[in-house]
N, C-alpha and C positions, 0 to 999 in steps of 0.2 A: 503493501499501500504507498502510495504515496504520499506526503505531506506539504501542505504549502500553508503560506503565511495567510493571514487573513487581511487584506489591505494594507494599510501601514502600521497594523499593530504588531505585537511582536507573539502572537498566538498563531501555532502553528496548530490546523485541521485537516484532517485525512479528505481524500479525493472525492469520497463519498462519503455521506453524510447518512445515518438511518432515518427513515421518517416515520411518524407514529399515527398517520391521519386511521390506520387501517384497524388502532385501539380501538374497543369498547364498542364500536356499531349504533349507537344510542341513534334514533330519529334520525336526519337524512346521513349521518354517518356511515347505517347500516348498507348504503348501495357501495361500499367503499371495501367494507369487509367491518369483521367483530370478533378480532383479535382478540382472546382474554389474556390473564395473569399467566399462565401454564405456557399457551404460546407465546406472549411477548418472553418471557424468558427464556426459551427456547431462540426465539430470534433475535434477542441481544446476543447472545452467545456466540451465536453465527458471526454476527458484523463483528463482535471483537475479536474472535476468532482470526478473521480476515484483518482486523491492523483499525476495522473504522474507530476513530476518539470520539466523534461527535453523533448525538442523537437529535432530533428536531421534533417540536411539538408545539404545541398551543393552547390557550385556556380556552379556547373556544372547541376542539375535536373533543366531539361527543359529549360537551359539556363538561368539561374538566374531569371525563372520563380517561381520556389516552394521559392524560398526567399524572392519573389516580394510577393507573395501569403501571403507567413506567418505573413510577415511582418504586412499587414493590418489585417490580422487575429487575430492578438497579440497586438491592437489596445486596449490599456485597461488594460492588464493583463502581459505587460512587468516583472514588478517587480517582479511573480509570478513564471518564469519560467525561465530554464536555456536554453539557444541556444547553439548548436552547429554545427559547420558548417565547410567547409572542402576547400583545395585548391590544386589543380596539375594539374586539367585535363587539355587539348587541347579544347577551346573555341573561336578559332579564326582560322584564316590563317597565321598570322604574324608567324616568327620564335620568338617571345618572348611571342608566346599567350598559351603557356604551360608551365609547368615543376615548378621546388620548386628555383628556381631563387631570387634574391630580389628583381628583377625587377617585376616580376609574383605576389610572395607574397603579396609583397606592394600594388599594381595596384588591383588586386584582394579581398582587405581585405577591402580597401577602398570601391571598388561595394560592397560589400557584408553588409557591414555597410551603404550602403546608401539605398539596396534596404529592407536592416530586419530594418531600420526607428530605430536604435539603435546605441550609442557609444561605444558600444563593444561587443565581444565574450565570451561569457562563456568559452567555449570549442574550440579550433580550430584545427584541424586535419588536418594533411600534406596526401593528400588523396593516393599516390601512389609513388613510388620509384622513382626518377630521380637520375640515375647512372651516368650523365653525369655535375650534377651541384655541386663542394664542399661540404659536409657536414657542415663546415664551414660556407657556405655562408648562407644556409638555417637555420639552428639551432642559428646564431645571429643574422639573420633578424628577427626567432618569440623572443630571449631571450628581442629585442629592444621593439618589438610592445607589448610586456606581461609589461616592465618598464615604456611604452608611457600610458598605461591602457586600451588599445585597445582590449587584448588580456586577459582572466583573466588565460585560463589552456592551456596547449599542449598536444596534439595527435596526433596518427598516426594511419594509416590504410594502409594493405596489405604490407608489410614490410616482406620480409624471414625473418628469425631468424638472420642469421649474420647481414643482412644492420640494425635490431635494435638493435643490441648490439652495433654496431660500431656508433651510433646516441648516444645511451645512453654515450658512454665512450668520445665521442667529445665534450657532452656536459660538461660533470662532469669536463674533463681536462681543461676546459675556467671558471668552475663555473657559466656555463647558467641554463638558466631551464629546465627541463627536462620533458620531456612526463608522463605526468600520466594516460594518457589513452590509448588502445590498441582496435581501433575498428576493427572487421575479421568476414569473414563468419565460421559461427560454424554452423551445425546441425546435427540433425540424418542421414540426406542424407552422409553427408563428415564431418568427425572428423580429417581431415587431420591436422586441428591448435595443435590437441594434443601430434605432434611432438615432436616441438620444441614452437611456439607461447605462447599458456597456459602455459607451465613449465615455458618460460624465463617472462614471464607478474607477474606469482606467485614468482620470487624468484627476479626479477628488482623492486616490486612495481607498478604495472601499474593494472589497473581496467580493465577487457574487458566488451564493447560493441559487441553487438554482432550485426551484418547484417544479410539482408535474415535467418532469424532463422529457416523457411518454406521452405527453398530450392527454393524457388520461386513459392509456393504451392504445390510443390510436396509431401508435408509432409499434406497437409490438409484432405487425405482423398478420395480427387475424382479421383484419378491415380491409380487403381488398377490393377493388372497382368491379362490381356483379355480383358482389358478394353481403347479404345482410349483416346484421351485426350478431355477432357470436351470441348463444344464449349465456345467463348467468354474466355479462359482465355490464359495466357503468353505463355503456353507452345504452343500452335497452332501460336504466330505471329510471323512471320520469321523477326521479327525487334528487336528479344528479344532470349538472347541464352545463359542466366544465368539462374545457374547455369548448368557446364556440367557436364551431369550423363555420369559416368564410368564403372560402375557396375550395369545395372538395376534392373538385378534380384535380388542383393540384395536391393538395393531399393523397391521391391515391399515385399520381406520379412519382411526388416523393416516397412511396412507400417502394414503391416496384423499384428504386435504384436502393432503397436500404435492404430489399430482398437479396435483389444480385451478390451488396456488399457481403451481405451473412452469407449465401451461399457457396463465396470466395475462400472464406475463415471456416466455414462448419461449422455457424452460432447463431443464437436467434438474432432478429433483427432487431427487439430491445436491444437486445448486448451493444450493437453496432451503434446504435440511437445515443446510448450513454456516453459510449467510446468518443462520439462527434463529440459531445459537448465536451467532456475534460481537455479537448484540443484548443477550443475556442478561446478568443483575450478576454482575459479579465475573468474566466470562470477558476474560484477556488476549492467550490463543494460542489457537487452533485447531490439533490437529495432523492432518496432510494427507499419505495414502501412494498410491501405486498400483500396479498390476501394467503399468501400459500410458501411452506419454507422452500420448496423449489425453483419459485419465481424468486424468492430472495438472492439463494444462491448465485442463480444466472445474471442476476442485477450483480452482486457483489465481484462476479468475474470479470465484470466491464473495465476494472482498473487494471487488469494484464494484458487487455488487446488494444494492439498496437495499429493505427490505419495507416495505407501509406500514404504519400501526397497525393495522387492521382482519384484514390477514392475519398479525402476527403474534401476535391477539389470536384467531383460528379454530387456529392451530396449539396457542397454550396451552391452549385449551379440551378441545380433543381428544384431548390428549398429556398434560392436569394429572395429576398423582399424587394419589392419595387419600391425605385428611389423618389419619395414624394418631395415637393419641395421645402426646405433650400438644397437638400443634400445633392439633385440632379444638377444644379447650378452651380452648387461647390466641386462637385466630380468633374465639370464644363472647363471652369475657369480657376481657378484653385488648386488643379491636383499636384502644382509642383514643389506646394510647401504643406505637406499633410503631413498631420501627427499621427502618433503612436493610435491617441483615439479615435482619429477620423478615418484611419484606417483601415478600425474594429468592422467600421459600416461600407465601406468604399474599397474596398483593397480588391473583392470579387471583380469588383466593377470595372479597375483599370483593365487597360490592354497591354496585352502583355509586349516589352519591347524585344523586338524580333532575336 
């Protein structure tokens, strides 16, 4: 297992992080899985044996059930693992049961610590943007929690580019702890994050943690042109609607290339999709999760799969996002002075020099 620096922090995180959305199975999360404590102990053991040193969860997963199960599963192993969890989502019917206010953050942080059976969270992500709470309130609260020792490092998830840059500017202006992790949706199905979030992360020193790297299973190889969704998968469960697929034909074209590359290595398409992301600029760790042990074992094996430059180029070409403004304009008129963050999006669109 490779260990990578998380942004500009001194923290080293395994290239694969174990996700826990399948733990618990309460309400909507039943569409993903219902791993109990016994199953969680077994899967956590598999991940640790493979060299994984980070486990990701959230207060909203099964309404705290995933944290409860993870806390039980980590008994005797807490010091071997970095725990990442999140706060922001609505978890009740009261007016303060969601958001990034001081009230909600502190209340949920204490709840997460209790459920996880620990005195600190290693990486604490703000799970989603809150447009009504001042950033000074959110970030000042997080800074205090870091100074109190309840949080080690700060992360963010699902922010737009301008929202994240504004948050970093507020932290810098006050001398507060900065975000060092940016957890984003990023996959061969949708590379939208390359427009702003990947370049911003590279420029500002945030390590990228990828959620749903298999696009909710769409990149598993089970979904092919002309075939219906397999029974028992989340794509046929009305309770789950992520990710939205805007161009299904492009998805099918991408899956065909994915399957071809996988056949060349005699591995699953899922393993190739994960290995592809591990080669992308700025990516620190890819969050994997599975209903079944065999799926988890296959995902863990992606850390050892090496794709050729030609295979990467083929996957890049078929899945490349269209250049929206101002990116097509910059490609045309500013290509002689592109930085590393710029190239995260534009490099595959440059005409090779003969």
